[in-house]
VOVOKOL-338084 format. One record per residue (C-alpha): y, x, z; residue in three letters; residue number from 1. Coordinates in Angstrom, 3 decimals, always signed. Example, Ala and Ser with C-alpha at 12.3 -4.5 7.8 and 13.67 -1.06 7.14 Angstrom:
2
NODE         py         px         pz   bami   markol
NODE     -4.500    +12.300     +7.800    ALA        1
NODE     -1.060    +13.670     +7.140    SER        2
***
This chain:
395
NODE         py         px         pz   bami   markol
NODE     +0.000     +0.000     +0.000    MET        1
NODE     +3.467     +1.308     -0.987    THR        2
NODE     +5.904     +1.452     +1.930    THR        3
NODE     +9.651     +1.283     +2.277    ALA        4
NODE    +11.096     +2.826     -0.885    PRO        5
NODE    +14.859     +3.322     -0.805    SER        6
NODE    +17.218     +0.924     -2.566    GLU        7
NODE    +18.020     +3.654     -5.065    HIS        8
NODE    +14.365     +4.115     -5.936    SER        9
NODE    +13.932     +0.355     -6.213    VAL       10
NODE    +16.785     +0.301     -8.726    ARG       11
NODE    +15.160     +3.065    -10.767    ARG       12
NODE    +11.802     +1.289    -10.968    VAL       13
NODE    +13.346     -2.120    -10.379    GLY       14
NODE    +12.711     -3.409    -13.879    SER       15
NODE     +8.936     -3.035    -13.363    VAL       16
NODE     +8.921     -4.505     -9.850    LEU       17
NODE    +11.366     -7.287    -10.739    SER       18
NODE     +9.271     -8.232    -13.763    ALA       19
NODE     +6.144     -8.496    -11.613    ARG       20
NODE     +7.893    -10.614     -8.966    ILE       21
NODE     +9.546    -12.726    -11.652    ARG       22
NODE     +6.232    -13.396    -13.373    SER       23
NODE     +4.603    -14.414    -10.097    ARG       24
NODE     +7.438    -16.819     -9.246    LEU       25
NODE     +7.169    -18.353    -12.708    VAL       26
NODE     +3.402    -18.764    -12.375    LEU       27
NODE     +3.857    -20.442     -9.006    GLU       28
NODE     +6.754    -22.581    -10.318    SER       29
NODE     +8.588    -21.451     -7.204    ALA       30
NODE    +12.280    -21.363     -6.417    HIS       31
NODE    +13.656    -17.972     -5.472    ALA       32
NODE    +13.850    -17.965     -1.687    THR       33
NODE    +13.348    -15.276     +0.914    ARG       34
NODE     +9.949    -16.795     +1.659    GLU       35
NODE     +8.760    -17.016     -1.962    SER       36
NODE     +9.921    -13.470     -2.773    VAL       37
NODE     +8.298    -12.151     +0.415    SER       38
NODE     +5.071    -13.924     -0.489    ARG       39
NODE     +5.161    -12.481     -4.012    ALA       40
NODE     +5.689     -8.977     -2.618    LEU       41
NODE     +2.684     -9.439     -0.347    GLN       42
NODE     +0.532    -10.441     -3.301    HIS       43
NODE     +1.758     -7.360     -5.171    GLU       44
NODE     +1.040     -5.136     -2.173    GLY       45
NODE     +4.621     -3.898     -1.905    VAL       46
NODE     +6.717     -3.426     +1.232    VAL       47
NODE    +10.455     -2.849     +0.899    LEU       48
NODE    +13.200     -1.821     +3.245    SER       49
NODE    +15.381     -4.689     +4.487    GLU       50
NODE    +18.230     -3.569     +2.239    GLN       51
NODE    +16.009     -3.304     -0.844    ALA       52
NODE    +14.386     -6.655     -0.032    PHE       53
NODE    +17.793     -8.391     +0.215    GLU       54
NODE    +18.785     -6.839     -3.108    SER       55
NODE    +15.627     -8.159     -4.753    LEU       56
NODE    +16.095    -11.646     -3.257    VAL       57
NODE    +19.675    -11.718     -4.563    THR       58
NODE    +18.488    -10.679     -8.030    GLU       59
NODE    +15.824    -13.399     -8.125    MET       60
NODE    +18.250    -16.042     -6.822    GLU       61
NODE    +20.629    -15.160     -9.625    ARG       62
NODE    +17.939    -15.832    -12.189    GLU       63
NODE    +16.042    -18.786    -10.713    PHE       64
NODE    +18.364    -20.977     -8.660    ASN       65
NODE    +20.947    -23.290    -10.225    GLY       66
NODE    +23.448    -21.313    -12.247    ALA       67
NODE    +22.750    -18.289    -10.078    GLY       68
NODE    +25.443    -15.651    -10.019    ILE       69
NODE    +27.913    -17.993    -11.741    LEU       70
NODE    +27.302    -20.999     -9.488    GLN       71
NODE    +30.294    -20.279     -7.194    PRO       72
NODE    +32.611    -20.375    -10.219    LEU       73
NODE    +31.031    -23.568    -11.553    LEU       74
NODE    +31.458    -25.191     -8.137    ASP       75
NODE    +35.083    -24.107     -7.753    GLU       76
NODE    +37.503    -27.041     -8.180    PRO       77
NODE    +39.737    -26.696    -11.225    GLY       78
NODE    +37.541    -24.269    -13.186    VAL       79
NODE    +37.109    -25.510    -16.769    THR       80
NODE    +35.499    -22.533    -18.526    ASP       81
NODE    +33.331    -19.560    -17.550    VAL       82
NODE    +32.777    -16.793    -20.118    LEU       83
NODE    +30.234    -13.969    -19.998    VAL       84
NODE    +30.686    -11.004    -22.341    ASN       85
NODE    +27.581     -8.887    -21.827    GLY       86
NODE    +27.911     -6.626    -18.807    THR       87
NODE    +31.698     -6.767    -18.783    HIS       88
NODE    +33.416     -8.704    -15.975    PRO       89
NODE    +33.070    -12.478    -16.228    VAL       90
NODE    +36.190    -14.478    -17.172    TRP       91
NODE    +37.123    -17.992    -16.092    CYS       92
NODE    +39.868    -20.545    -16.641    ASP       93
NODE    +41.210    -22.223    -13.515    ARG       94
NODE    +43.745    -24.240    -15.484    GLY       95
NODE    +46.297    -21.475    -15.954    GLN       96
NODE    +44.604    -19.551    -18.751    GLY       97
NODE    +41.766    -17.038    -18.758    LEU       98
NODE    +41.532    -14.594    -15.871    GLU       99
NODE    +39.046    -11.863    -15.074    ARG      100
NODE    +36.788    -12.221    -12.046    THR      101
NODE    +34.967     -9.618     -9.966    ASP      102
NODE    +31.564    -10.980    -11.054    ILE      103
NODE    +29.447     -9.062    -13.574    SER      104
NODE    +25.846     -8.554    -14.646    PHE      105
NODE    +24.160     -5.149    -14.280    ASP      106
NODE    +22.372     -5.041    -17.658    THR      107
NODE    +22.332     -7.013    -20.879    ASP      108
NODE    +18.653     -7.731    -20.247    ALA      109
NODE    +19.743     -9.558    -17.096    GLU      110
NODE    +22.302    -11.580    -19.084    VAL      111
NODE    +19.647    -12.422    -21.656    ARG      112
NODE    +17.154    -13.618    -19.046    ARG      113
NODE    +19.870    -15.660    -17.374    TYR      114
NODE    +20.824    -17.278    -20.695    ALA      115
NODE    +17.195    -18.034    -21.522    GLN      116
NODE    +16.742    -19.767    -18.184    ARG      117
NODE    +19.819    -21.928    -18.806    LEU      118
NODE    +18.507    -22.738    -22.276    ALA      119
NODE    +15.149    -23.782    -20.822    SER      120
NODE    +16.962    -26.043    -18.348    MET      121
NODE    +18.519    -27.759    -21.372    ALA      122
NODE    +15.135    -27.970    -23.112    GLY      123
NODE    +16.169    -25.514    -25.809    ARG      124
NODE    +14.681    -22.334    -27.245    ARG      125
NODE    +16.559    -19.025    -27.086    LEU      126
NODE    +14.943    -15.837    -28.379    ASP      127
NODE    +15.068    -13.407    -31.314    ASP      128
NODE    +13.865    -16.145    -33.676    ALA      129
NODE    +16.550    -18.577    -32.407    ALA      130
NODE    +19.341    -16.293    -31.085    PRO      131
NODE    +22.038    -18.975    -30.768    MET      132
NODE    +22.088    -22.191    -28.791    VAL      133
NODE    +24.587    -24.947    -28.097    ASP      134
NODE    +23.374    -27.398    -25.488    ALA      135
NODE    +24.224    -29.455    -22.438    ARG      136
NODE    +22.883    -28.562    -19.002    LEU      137
NODE    +21.561    -31.279    -16.677    PRO      138
NODE    +24.832    -31.363    -14.710    ASP      139
NODE    +26.833    -31.974    -17.895    GLY      140
NODE    +28.052    -28.394    -18.379    THR      141
NODE    +28.370    -27.406    -22.049    ARG      142
NODE    +26.338    -24.235    -22.656    PHE      143
NODE    +26.729    -21.942    -25.669    HIS      144
NODE    +25.059    -18.563    -26.087    CYS      145
NODE    +24.670    -15.851    -28.710    VAL      146
NODE    +22.119    -13.133    -28.004    LEU      147
NODE    +22.543     -9.453    -28.768    ALA      148
NODE    +22.463     -7.872    -31.296    PRO      149
NODE    +23.941    -10.894    -33.135    ILE      150
NODE    +26.674    -10.604    -30.518    SER      151
NODE    +27.296     -6.907    -31.029    THR      152
NODE    +28.811     -6.130    -27.618    ASP      153
NODE    +26.067     -7.816    -25.624    GLY      154
NODE    +24.825    -11.339    -24.995    THR      155
NODE    +27.683    -13.828    -24.694    THR      156
NODE    +27.621    -17.060    -22.709    ILE      157
NODE    +30.276    -19.767    -22.775    SER      158
NODE    +30.188    -22.557    -20.201    LEU      159
NODE    +32.518    -25.569    -20.385    ARG      160
NODE    +32.537    -27.500    -17.106    ILE      161
NODE    +33.171    -31.256    -17.294    PRO      162
NODE    +35.885    -32.610    -15.077    SER      163
NODE    +34.556    -34.017    -11.819    SER      164
NODE    +37.322    -36.611    -11.785    SER      165
NODE    +38.582    -38.927    -14.496    SER      166
NODE    +42.260    -38.698    -15.373    PHE      167
NODE    +44.250    -41.858    -15.919    SER      168
NODE    +47.530    -42.139    -17.779    LEU      169
NODE    +49.241    -42.411    -14.389    ASP      170
NODE    +47.686    -39.129    -13.260    SER      171
NODE    +48.785    -37.521    -16.542    LEU      172
NODE    +52.278    -38.789    -15.715    LEU      173
NODE    +52.047    -37.255    -12.240    ALA      174
NODE    +50.990    -33.900    -13.770    HIS      175
NODE    +53.926    -33.941    -16.184    GLY      176
NODE    +51.720    -34.271    -19.284    SER      177
NODE    +53.674    -37.384    -20.324    VAL      178
NODE    +56.800    -39.186    -19.194    ASN      179
NODE    +57.148    -42.894    -18.515    GLY      180
NODE    +58.206    -43.819    -22.048    GLU      181
NODE    +55.357    -41.823    -23.585    LEU      182
NODE    +52.807    -43.371    -21.229    ARG      183
NODE    +53.949    -46.884    -22.103    ASP      184
NODE    +53.868    -45.994    -25.812    LEU      185
NODE    +50.278    -44.780    -25.557    LEU      186
NODE    +49.261    -47.984    -23.765    ILE      187
NODE    +50.931    -50.022    -26.512    ALA      188
NODE    +49.010    -48.070    -29.172    ILE      189
NODE    +45.736    -48.964    -27.441    ILE      190
NODE    +46.592    -52.620    -26.871    HIS      191
NODE    +47.744    -53.109    -30.463    SER      192
NODE    +44.485    -51.551    -31.693    ARG      193
NODE    +46.049    -48.844    -33.832    LEU      194
NODE    +43.614    -46.259    -35.190    ALA      195
NODE    +44.496    -42.751    -34.076    PHE      196
NODE    +43.372    -39.158    -33.727    MET      197
NODE    +43.978    -36.915    -30.729    VAL      198
NODE    +44.624    -33.434    -32.091    SER      199
NODE    +45.158    -30.030    -30.533    GLY      200
NODE    +43.726    -26.574    -30.075    GLY      201
NODE    +40.867    -25.518    -27.834    THR      202
NODE    +41.471    -26.281    -24.163    GLY      203
NODE    +44.515    -28.494    -24.683    THR      204
NODE    +42.889    -31.508    -23.000    GLY      205
NODE    +41.923    -33.667    -25.999    LYS      206
NODE    +38.845    -35.121    -24.301    THR      207
NODE    +40.745    -35.774    -21.062    THR      208
NODE    +43.548    -37.642    -22.808    VAL      209
NODE    +41.189    -39.639    -25.037    LEU      210
NODE    +39.162    -40.743    -21.996    ALA      211
NODE    +42.381    -41.821    -20.249    ALA      212
NODE    +43.394    -43.830    -23.321    LEU      213
NODE    +39.988    -45.508    -23.650    LEU      214
NODE    +40.274    -46.653    -20.041    ALA      215
NODE    +43.146    -48.852    -21.258    GLN      216
NODE    +40.930    -50.740    -23.730    VAL      217
NODE    +40.446    -54.425    -22.860    ALA      218
NODE    +37.467    -54.770    -20.499    PRO      219
NODE    +35.710    -57.285    -22.761    ASP      220
NODE    +35.700    -54.827    -25.677    HIS      221
NODE    +32.572    -52.816    -26.506    ARG      222
NODE    +33.239    -49.082    -26.983    ILE      223
NODE    +30.632    -47.113    -28.939    VAL      224
NODE    +31.053    -43.360    -28.486    ILE      225
NODE    +29.424    -40.834    -30.813    VAL      226
NODE    +29.394    -37.187    -29.741    GLU      227
NODE    +27.830    -33.884    -30.618    ASP      228
NODE    +27.474    -33.181    -26.900    SER      229
NODE    +28.279    -35.799    -24.252    VAL      230
NODE    +31.718    -35.159    -22.745    GLU      231
NODE    +33.705    -38.399    -22.856    LEU      232
NODE    +33.397    -40.494    -19.728    ASN      233
NODE    +36.044    -43.226    -19.841    PRO      234
NODE    +36.415    -45.562    -16.891    GLN      235
NODE    +35.498    -48.702    -18.785    HIS      236
NODE    +33.055    -51.535    -18.164    ALA      237
NODE    +31.319    -51.594    -21.562    HIS      238
NODE    +30.596    -48.177    -23.059    VAL      239
NODE    +27.640    -47.178    -25.254    VAL      240
NODE    +27.122    -43.448    -25.835    ARG      241
NODE    +25.092    -41.713    -28.523    MET      242
NODE    +24.512    -37.975    -28.851    GLN      243
NODE    +23.582    -35.989    -31.953    ALA      244
NODE    +20.402    -33.933    -32.010    ARG      245
NODE    +19.735    -30.567    -33.642    LEU      246
NODE    +16.540    -29.966    -35.642    PRO      247
NODE    +13.485    -28.669    -33.792    ASN      248
NODE    +11.890    -25.268    -34.398    VAL      249
NODE    +10.193    -26.668    -37.524    GLU      250
NODE    +13.589    -27.739    -38.866    GLY      251
NODE    +12.878    -31.450    -38.507    ALA      252
NODE    +14.181    -34.265    -36.334    GLY      253
NODE    +17.931    -33.680    -36.690    ALA      254
NODE    +20.256    -36.625    -36.044    ILE      255
NODE    +23.798    -35.915    -37.170    THR      256
NODE    +27.119    -37.387    -36.129    LEU      257
NODE    +27.265    -38.940    -39.576    ARG      258
NODE    +23.967    -40.728    -38.895    ASP      259
NODE    +25.266    -41.976    -35.565    LEU      260
NODE    +28.572    -43.267    -36.950    VAL      261
NODE    +26.615    -45.239    -39.544    ARG      262
NODE    +24.372    -46.598    -36.801    SER      263
NODE    +27.356    -47.547    -34.630    SER      264
NODE    +28.608    -49.924    -37.337    LEU      265
NODE    +25.567    -52.135    -36.656    ARG      266
NODE    +26.063    -52.217    -32.885    MET      267
NODE    +28.815    -54.828    -32.764    ARG      268
NODE    +31.512    -52.321    -31.713    PRO      269
NODE    +35.080    -53.272    -30.888    ASN      270
NODE    +36.013    -49.602    -30.907    ARG      271
NODE    +34.198    -46.756    -32.660    ILE      272
NODE    +34.958    -43.385    -31.092    VAL      273
NODE    +33.928    -39.962    -32.416    VAL      274
NODE    +34.239    -37.440    -29.595    GLY      275
NODE    +35.102    -34.650    -31.994    GLU      276
NODE    +35.404    -35.033    -35.755    VAL      277
NODE    +34.078    -31.782    -37.174    ARG      278
NODE    +32.215    -32.552    -40.414    GLY      279
NODE    +31.050    -35.122    -42.916    ALA      280
NODE    +31.196    -37.940    -40.341    GLU      281
NODE    +34.932    -38.143    -41.061    VAL      282
NODE    +34.103    -40.177    -44.181    VAL      283
NODE    +32.142    -42.806    -42.243    GLU      284
NODE    +34.827    -43.020    -39.561    LEU      285
NODE    +37.707    -43.431    -42.021    LEU      286
NODE    +35.645    -45.925    -44.031    SER      287
NODE    +35.040    -47.943    -40.877    ALA      288
NODE    +38.761    -47.953    -40.098    LEU      289
NODE    +39.337    -49.422    -43.551    ASN      290
NODE    +36.748    -52.182    -43.226    THR      291
NODE    +37.825    -54.175    -40.197    GLY      292
NODE    +36.890    -51.812    -37.361    HIS      293
NODE    +40.344    -51.580    -35.809    GLU      294
NODE    +41.298    -49.281    -32.975    GLY      295
NODE    +38.836    -46.520    -33.835    GLY      296
NODE    +39.709    -43.037    -32.708    CYS      297
NODE    +38.490    -39.503    -32.113    GLY      298
NODE    +39.607    -35.949    -31.554    THR      299
NODE    +40.084    -33.179    -34.090    VAL      300
NODE    +40.978    -29.501    -33.812    HIS      301
NODE    +44.372    -28.779    -35.383    ALA      302
NODE    +47.293    -26.491    -34.630    ASN      303
NODE    +49.846    -29.244    -35.164    SER      304
NODE    +50.005    -32.930    -36.024    ALA      305
NODE    +51.266    -31.957    -39.484    ALA      306
NODE    +48.017    -30.052    -40.058    ASP      307
NODE    +45.750    -33.025    -39.310    VAL      308
NODE    +45.685    -34.467    -42.878    PRO      309
NODE    +44.723    -31.059    -44.303    ALA      310
NODE    +42.096    -30.634    -41.596    ARG      311
NODE    +40.546    -34.040    -42.324    LEU      312
NODE    +40.725    -33.318    -46.040    GLU      313
NODE    +38.754    -30.111    -45.559    ALA      314
NODE    +36.145    -31.960    -43.501    LEU      315
NODE    +35.903    -34.674    -46.153    GLY      316
NODE    +35.098    -32.070    -48.772    LEU      317
NODE    +31.940    -31.188    -46.824    THR      318
NODE    +30.765    -34.752    -47.560    ALA      319
NODE    +31.625    -34.463    -51.236    GLY      320
NODE    +34.659    -36.748    -51.058    LEU      321
NODE    +37.511    -35.626    -53.294    ASP      322
NODE    +41.053    -35.114    -52.108    ARG      323
NODE    +42.557    -38.276    -53.583    VAL      324
NODE    +39.877    -40.544    -52.108    ALA      325
NODE    +40.098    -38.924    -48.667    LEU      326
NODE    +43.876    -39.291    -48.521    HIS      327
NODE    +43.571    -42.910    -49.664    ALA      328
NODE    +41.188    -43.644    -46.780    LEU      329
NODE    +43.373    -41.753    -44.346    MET      330
NODE    +46.616    -43.383    -45.430    GLY      331
NODE    +45.170    -46.900    -45.254    ALA      332
NODE    +43.028    -46.568    -42.132    GLY      333
NODE    +44.679    -44.070    -39.778    LEU      334
NODE    +47.864    -45.166    -38.008    ASP      335
NODE    +48.844    -42.323    -35.670    ALA      336
NODE    +48.167    -38.826    -34.405    VAL      337
NODE    +48.566    -37.930    -30.727    VAL      338
NODE    +49.030    -34.163    -30.618    HIS      339
NODE    +48.449    -32.047    -27.505    LEU      340
NODE    +49.598    -28.534    -26.769    GLN      341
NODE    +49.323    -26.017    -23.988    ARG      342
NODE    +52.665    -24.543    -22.918    LEU      343
NODE    +53.071    -20.827    -22.087    PRO      344
NODE    +52.999    -21.837    -18.403    SER      345
NODE    +49.480    -23.193    -18.899    GLY      346
NODE    +50.543    -26.833    -18.560    GLN      347
NODE    +48.930    -29.222    -21.032    ARG      348
NODE    +51.216    -31.900    -22.469    ILE      349
NODE    +51.218    -34.618    -25.097    VAL      350
NODE    +53.412    -32.685    -27.510    PHE      351
NODE    +54.162    -35.665    -29.678    GLY      352
NODE    +53.027    -38.822    -31.425    ILE      353
NODE    +53.176    -38.956    -35.216    HIS      354
NODE    +52.608    -41.791    -37.645    ILE      355
NODE    +50.725    -41.305    -40.917    THR      356
NODE    +52.512    -42.077    -44.161    GLN      357
NODE    +51.234    -41.889    -47.727    ARG      358
NODE    +53.651    -40.364    -50.203    GLY      359
NODE    +54.333    -41.063    -53.886    ALA      360
NODE    +51.959    -38.225    -54.762    ASP      361
NODE    +49.107    -40.069    -53.040    GLY      362
NODE    +48.863    -37.563    -50.179    LEU      363
NODE    +49.066    -38.605    -46.541    THR      364
NODE    +51.464    -36.802    -44.213    ARG      365
NODE    +52.442    -37.205    -40.593    THR      366
NODE    +55.951    -38.153    -39.459    ILE      367
NODE    +57.011    -37.516    -35.833    PRO      368
NODE    +57.859    -40.646    -33.857    ALA      369
NODE    +58.402    -38.906    -30.520    ILE      370
NODE    +58.090    -35.202    -29.792    GLU      371
NODE    +58.697    -32.472    -27.215    TRP      372
NODE    +61.897    -30.488    -27.795    ASN      373
NODE    +61.233    -27.753    -25.253    GLY      374
NODE    +62.528    -29.586    -22.202    THR      375
NODE    +61.782    -33.287    -22.710    THR      376
NODE    +60.509    -35.863    -25.201    TRP      377
NODE    +62.892    -37.267    -27.811    ILE      378
NODE    +62.550    -40.043    -30.378    ARG      379
NODE    +62.230    -38.887    -33.983    ALA      380
NODE    +62.404    -40.279    -37.515    SER      381
NODE    +59.094    -42.156    -37.322    GLY      382
NODE    +60.001    -44.103    -34.167    TRP      383
NODE    +60.965    -47.369    -35.872    ALA      384
NODE    +57.870    -47.319    -38.115    ALA      385
NODE    +55.591    -46.770    -35.104    LEU      386
NODE    +57.229    -49.662    -33.249    GLN      387
NODE    +56.676    -51.877    -36.288    GLU      388
NODE    +52.974    -50.966    -36.436    ARG      389
NODE    +52.584    -51.677    -32.741    ILE      390
NODE    +54.314    -55.022    -33.175    LYS      391
NODE    +52.044    -55.985    -36.112    ARG      392
NODE    +48.935    -54.945    -34.214    GLY      393
NODE    +49.888    -56.928    -31.132    ALA      394
NODE    +50.215    -60.207    -33.052    THR      395
***
């Protein structure tokens, strides 16, 4: 029987010992606890110093229990994103932009094992044959990973943590994301059943704002939400959610957002919502908005409200729809764009509301109705047209 090696020696041969203990815990389907690790060491005939034993327990806990080494960050109120870049220090976003933490992994092999365990929790495969994964963990956390050497500087992990609380328009007002006039305008857009898109860059709060808006939908209306990965959780009495599915390892069984939007049309929806428009499903959504399905909405990545028509046009091309047809659908079916932006201070605000307007050339453009001027929100050239659309929708 081996007795009391030093912590340094354990680290040198740790990969062999850790692998043996890890395999035994897996075989026993055991959680990593002091008792289970001690029992595994006994079966292996190994005795460690107290310091080396604690180090091994910590290592196993990181790999086997919850989100392990990252769990404290995931549990911290206000954290929205946690990013792992190989063995470099872990980064997180606490609402004020990315900041470096004092947490790190020792080796890329450790990051890889950690990522594979998260993938298995989501029921997904992650190995050299399938080196990338985008999935949702059981607690709702969005998990994305790219293994090395595809990620050339080491395995990368991106975790997006869902908000534990639902924001209302009143809470957005309290946080300074809107003012009173803007809040009332957004409520009027919902009640008049205008079709709209919430646009913005990554991390600007598109999902949060859309959920707050959907909470204003009449309680007797049926909301059908289609998402690539479940994120929207509006406080509403009648919500049906559907989630897309990637193909299995044989390349079969995929269910796309486009499939789900088509399916939603047969579910007696009052509102069709696409969590994030990112591909060919834009055609089905815009077609629905043109065929009696009023009040539909979704989010789309765009740097500005003015860029939304070009963004939707590019997505429509992936479905084989030409430019003229896409702009015709957009101009007739889409009423407004609610654009979000993150200020240099880190604050997320509704930067403006634009109406859509089709020009003489057949192309659809956005016209600002109210927008942020650097210090407050001011009415713009599209204000009267937006008020007219709200008035028509309310009658």
